C-alpha positions as CSV (number, residue, x, y, z in Angstrom):
1,X,26.7,123.9,-124.7
2,X,23.0,122.9,-124.8
3,X,21.7,119.5,-124.0
4,X,20.2,117.6,-126.9
5,X,18.8,114.9,-124.6
6,X,17.6,115.0,-121.0
7,X,16.7,111.9,-119.1
8,X,14.7,112.5,-115.9
9,X,13.8,109.9,-113.3
10,X,13.9,107.0,-115.8
11,X,12.8,103.7,-114.3
12,X,12.3,100.5,-116.3
13,X,11.2,97.1,-114.9
14,X,10.5,93.7,-116.5
15,X,7.7,91.4,-115.1
16,X,9.1,87.9,-115.1
17,X,8.3,84.6,-113.4
18,X,11.0,85.4,-110.8
19,X,9.3,88.7,-110.0
20,X,9.7,92.3,-111.1
21,X,13.3,92.9,-112.3
22,X,14.2,96.6,-111.9
23,X,16.6,97.0,-114.7
24,X,16.9,100.8,-114.5
25,X,16.1,102.7,-111.3
26,X,15.3,106.4,-111.3
27,X,18.3,107.7,-113.3
28,X,18.8,111.2,-114.6
29,X,21.5,112.6,-116.9
30,X,22.0,115.0,-119.8
31,X,23.8,114.6,-123.1
32,X,25.4,117.7,-124.6
33,X,24.8,118.4,-128.3
34,X,27.8,117.6,-130.5
35,X,29.6,115.5,-127.9
36,X,30.4,111.9,-127.5
37,X,29.2,110.4,-124.2
38,X,30.0,106.9,-123.1
39,X,27.7,104.9,-120.8
40,X,29.8,102.2,-119.1
41,X,29.4,99.4,-116.7
42,X,29.4,95.6,-116.6
43,X,26.8,93.4,-118.2
44,X,23.3,93.7,-116.6
45,X,23.9,97.2,-115.2
46,X,21.1,98.8,-117.3
47,X,23.1,100.4,-120.2
48,X,21.3,98.7,-123.1
49,X,17.9,99.1,-121.4
50,X,18.6,102.8,-121.1
51,X,19.5,103.1,-124.7
52,X,16.4,101.2,-125.9
53,X,14.3,103.5,-123.7
54,X,15.7,106.5,-125.6
55,X,14.8,104.8,-128.8
56,X,11.3,103.9,-127.5
57,X,12.0,100.1,-127.9
58,X,10.9,98.9,-124.5
59,X,8.2,96.3,-125.2
60,X,6.3,94.0,-122.9
61,X,7.1,92.5,-120.4
62,X,9.1,95.8,-120.0
63,X,7.4,98.8,-118.5
64,X,8.7,102.4,-118.4
65,X,7.4,104.1,-115.2
66,X,4.9,107.0,-115.5
67,X,7.3,109.3,-113.7
68,X,10.0,108.8,-116.4
69,X,10.7,111.7,-118.8
70,X,13.0,111.7,-121.8
71,X,13.4,115.1,-123.5
72,X,14.8,115.3,-127.0
73,X,15.3,119.0,-127.8
74,X,12.7,119.9,-125.1
75,X,10.0,117.4,-126.3
76,X,9.1,114.5,-124.0
77,X,9.4,111.6,-126.5
78,X,7.6,109.3,-124.1
79,X,4.4,111.3,-125.0
80,X,5.0,110.8,-128.8
81,X,2.3,109.4,-131.1
82,X,3.2,106.5,-133.3
83,X,3.7,108.9,-136.2
84,X,6.1,111.0,-134.1
85,X,8.1,107.9,-133.1
86,X,8.5,107.1,-136.8
87,X,10.0,110.5,-137.6
88,X,12.1,110.5,-134.5
89,X,13.6,107.1,-135.2
90,X,16.0,107.7,-138.1
91,X,15.9,111.5,-138.4
92,X,16.1,112.5,-134.8
93,X,17.8,109.4,-133.3
94,X,19.2,106.3,-134.7
95,X,20.9,103.2,-133.3
96,X,23.7,100.8,-134.1
97,X,22.8,97.5,-132.5
98,X,25.2,95.2,-130.8
99,X,25.3,92.1,-133.0
100,X,25.4,93.0,-136.7
101,X,24.9,89.4,-137.8
102,X,21.5,89.1,-136.1
103,X,20.5,92.7,-136.7
104,X,20.9,92.4,-140.5
105,X,18.4,90.4,-142.5
106,X,20.3,87.4,-144.0
107,X,17.7,87.0,-146.8
108,X,18.1,90.5,-148.2
109,X,21.1,92.0,-150.0
110,X,22.7,95.0,-148.3
111,X,21.5,97.5,-150.8
112,X,17.8,96.6,-150.2
113,X,18.3,96.9,-146.4
114,X,19.8,100.4,-146.8
115,X,17.4,101.7,-149.4
116,X,14.4,100.3,-147.6
117,X,15.0,102.8,-144.7
118,X,15.5,105.7,-147.1
119,X,12.3,104.9,-149.1
120,X,10.2,104.7,-145.8
121,X,11.3,108.2,-144.7
122,X,11.9,110.0,-148.0
123,X,9.8,110.3,-151.1
124,X,12.5,109.6,-153.7
125,X,12.8,107.3,-156.7
126,X,14.3,103.9,-156.0
127,X,17.3,104.7,-158.3
128,X,18.1,107.8,-156.2
129,X,17.8,105.8,-153.0
130,X,20.2,103.2,-154.4
131,X,22.8,105.8,-155.2
132,X,22.4,107.3,-151.7
133,X,23.0,103.7,-150.3
134,X,26.2,103.5,-152.3
135,X,27.3,106.9,-150.9
136,X,26.6,105.8,-147.4
137,X,28.7,102.6,-147.8
138,X,31.6,104.8,-149.2
139,X,31.2,107.1,-146.2
140,X,31.8,104.3,-143.7
141,X,34.9,103.1,-145.7
142,X,33.5,100.0,-147.6
143,X,35.5,99.6,-150.9
144,X,33.7,98.7,-154.1
145,X,30.5,100.0,-152.7
146,X,28.4,99.6,-155.8
147,X,29.2,95.9,-156.0
148,X,28.9,95.4,-152.3
149,X,25.3,96.7,-152.4
150,X,24.3,93.5,-154.2
151,X,25.9,91.2,-151.7
152,X,24.4,89.5,-148.6
153,X,25.5,89.9,-144.9
154,X,27.3,86.5,-144.9
155,X,29.6,87.8,-147.6
156,X,31.0,90.5,-145.3
157,X,33.5,90.1,-142.5
158,X,32.5,91.1,-138.9
159,X,34.1,94.5,-139.2
160,X,32.5,95.2,-142.6
161,X,29.1,94.1,-141.2
162,X,29.4,96.6,-138.4
163,X,30.2,99.3,-140.9
164,X,27.1,98.4,-142.8
165,X,25.1,98.8,-139.6
166,X,26.6,102.2,-139.1
167,X,25.8,103.1,-142.7
168,X,22.1,102.1,-142.2
169,X,22.0,104.1,-139.0
170,X,23.4,107.2,-140.7
171,X,21.2,107.2,-143.8
172,X,18.8,109.9,-142.6
173,X,21.6,112.0,-141.0
174,X,20.3,111.7,-137.4
175,X,21.1,114.3,-134.8
176,X,21.8,111.6,-132.2
177,X,23.4,108.2,-132.8
178,X,23.4,105.5,-130.1
179,X,26.0,102.8,-130.6
180,X,25.3,99.8,-128.4
181,X,28.6,97.8,-128.0
182,X,29.6,98.5,-131.6
183,X,32.9,96.7,-131.4
184,X,31.8,93.5,-129.6
185,X,33.5,90.3,-130.9
186,X,35.9,92.4,-133.2
187,X,39.6,92.1,-132.8
188,X,41.5,95.1,-131.3
189,X,42.7,96.6,-134.6
190,X,39.2,96.4,-136.2
191,X,37.8,98.0,-133.0
192,X,40.2,100.9,-133.4
193,X,39.3,101.3,-137.0
194,X,35.5,101.4,-136.3
195,X,35.9,103.9,-133.5
196,X,38.2,106.1,-135.5
197,X,35.7,106.1,-138.4
198,X,32.8,107.0,-136.1
199,X,34.9,109.8,-134.6
200,X,35.6,111.2,-138.0
201,X,31.9,111.1,-139.0
202,X,30.9,112.7,-135.8
203,X,33.3,115.6,-136.3
204,X,32.3,116.0,-140.0
205,X,28.5,115.9,-139.4
206,X,28.4,117.6,-135.9
207,X,26.6,114.5,-134.6
208,X,26.0,113.6,-131.0
209,X,26.9,110.0,-130.1
210,X,26.1,107.9,-127.1
211,X,28.4,104.9,-126.9
212,X,27.2,102.0,-124.8
213,X,30.1,99.7,-123.6
214,X,31.4,97.6,-120.8
215,X,35.0,98.4,-121.8
216,X,36.5,101.6,-120.4
217,X,39.6,100.9,-122.4
218,X,38.0,101.8,-125.7
219,X,36.4,105.1,-124.6
220,X,39.6,106.9,-123.4
221,X,40.3,108.7,-126.7
222,X,36.7,108.6,-128.0
223,X,34.3,110.1,-125.4
224,X,34.3,113.6,-123.9
225,X,32.0,112.5,-121.1
226,X,31.4,109.3,-119.3
227,X,28.4,108.0,-117.3
228,X,29.1,105.0,-115.0
229,X,26.2,102.7,-114.2
230,X,25.9,99.9,-111.7
231,X,22.8,97.8,-110.9
232,X,20.4,100.1,-112.7
233,X,21.8,103.3,-111.1
234,X,24.1,106.1,-112.3
235,X,26.9,106.1,-109.7
236,X,29.3,108.6,-111.3
237,X,29.5,110.9,-114.2
238,X,32.0,113.4,-115.5
239,X,34.4,114.3,-118.2
240,X,36.9,111.6,-119.5
241,X,39.6,113.4,-117.5
242,X,37.5,113.3,-114.3
243,X,36.7,109.6,-114.7
244,X,40.2,108.4,-115.7
245,X,42.3,110.7,-113.5
246,X,40.1,111.5,-110.6
247,X,37.6,108.6,-110.1
248,X,35.5,109.1,-107.0
249,X,33.3,106.0,-106.8
250,X,34.9,102.7,-105.7
251,X,33.2,100.9,-108.6
252,X,34.7,103.3,-111.1
253,X,38.1,102.8,-109.5
254,X,37.6,99.0,-109.7
255,X,36.7,99.2,-113.4
256,X,39.8,101.2,-114.1
257,X,42.1,98.8,-112.3
258,X,40.7,96.1,-114.6
259,X,41.8,97.9,-117.8
260,X,45.3,97.1,-119.2
261,X,47.6,100.1,-119.5
262,X,50.5,100.6,-121.8
263,X,52.2,103.2,-119.5
264,X,52.5,100.7,-116.7
265,X,54.9,97.8,-117.6
266,X,54.4,95.6,-114.5
267,X,50.8,95.8,-113.5
268,X,48.6,93.1,-112.2
269,X,45.0,93.5,-113.4
270,X,42.5,93.2,-110.7
271,X,39.1,91.6,-110.7
272,X,36.0,92.8,-108.9
273,X,35.2,90.1,-106.4
274,X,31.6,89.0,-105.8
275,X,28.6,89.4,-108.2
276,X,26.1,92.2,-108.9
277,X,22.9,92.2,-106.8
278,X,19.7,90.4,-107.8
279,X,17.7,93.1,-109.5
280,X,14.4,91.4,-108.6
281,X,15.3,92.3,-105.0
282,X,17.7,95.3,-105.3
283,X,19.4,96.6,-102.2
284,X,18.1,99.8,-100.6
285,X,21.5,101.2,-100.0
286,X,24.4,101.5,-102.5
287,X,24.2,98.5,-104.8
288,X,28.0,98.2,-104.8
289,X,28.3,98.0,-101.0
290,X,28.5,94.2,-100.9
291,X,31.6,94.2,-103.2
292,X,33.2,97.4,-101.9
293,X,36.4,97.3,-99.8
294,X,35.8,100.9,-98.5
295,X,32.1,100.6,-97.4
296,X,30.7,102.3,-94.4
297,X,27.8,101.1,-92.3
298,X,25.4,103.6,-93.9
299,X,26.3,102.3,-97.4
300,X,24.1,99.2,-97.0
301,X,21.2,101.2,-95.6
302,X,20.6,104.2,-97.8
303,X,21.5,105.1,-101.4
304,X,23.5,108.4,-101.3
305,X,22.4,111.5,-103.0
306,X,24.5,113.0,-105.8
307,X,27.5,115.1,-104.8
308,X,29.0,117.6,-107.2
309,X,32.8,117.4,-106.8
310,X,33.7,119.8,-109.5
311,X,31.7,121.4,-112.3
312,X,30.2,118.4,-114.3
313,X,31.7,115.8,-112.1
314,X,29.1,114.1,-109.9
315,X,29.1,111.0,-107.8
316,X,26.7,109.0,-105.6
317,X,28.9,107.8,-102.7
318,X,28.9,108.2,-99.0
319,X,32.7,108.5,-98.9
320,X,32.3,111.8,-100.7
321,X,29.8,113.3,-98.3
322,X,31.0,115.4,-95.5
323,X,27.9,114.8,-93.3
324,X,28.2,111.0,-93.1
């Protein structure tokens, strides 16, 4: 299957009083068209910065390196003009942001927030845009959609607000949807409902989805492919089966041991001891080395090159290299 998105040598840094924080460090990956890919890792690993780079939302003090390239259907979006960015955001790629309560405008009713996006990109009458907004709310499972269009964000529950965010993101039928922690602060049953709804929409519309999350537990039945990030680096990527049943990086193994499992009755969840490195002074070797129980002397000195274990399953780990 062809790749809809190719990220090559992406690096993003932020200039702060503490120095240059290297949030994303020379990462490359591909997203297959029509698939769901999850980018996972703990807070601060660079997941959200990566997603915002794909949307062209890195503003000062953030800087995307000149060597970085992001190809959307073979066009380097980092070379886009402002007009091209406008067309790309919405029709090419759209994003569901993490906190619906802060992402939605509290002073505007939901209908106006949905139709505003439609009217910016399409030359249609306001009445037609309003009807399209109702249809989008119905698509994401909001009952009494016509009435709900006139209500304000505070009149919706957390789960319903998240559905509204997804409806807004889907208004222009984007080819690529980025969902940044879409189930944060929602209870488990609502999380399952939101993910199931997104999965149904993805299948119906043939959409490509990138799911950004710190929780491996929610991606098991949702994503076909998983990219594991740590300290601004991609440390492992592969199919869901590869990651869940054949993890190759000690960090991936540690993340999996921290996920509750229904098939194991008496299991003690493990924590990952230590803390992520200071990204103002990132380590030269494997960034996980300081917390890794399996580390070798070379791990703290040099970051390992990618090793392909099986087709599509790649890892950056000295333990997987035969010439160490």
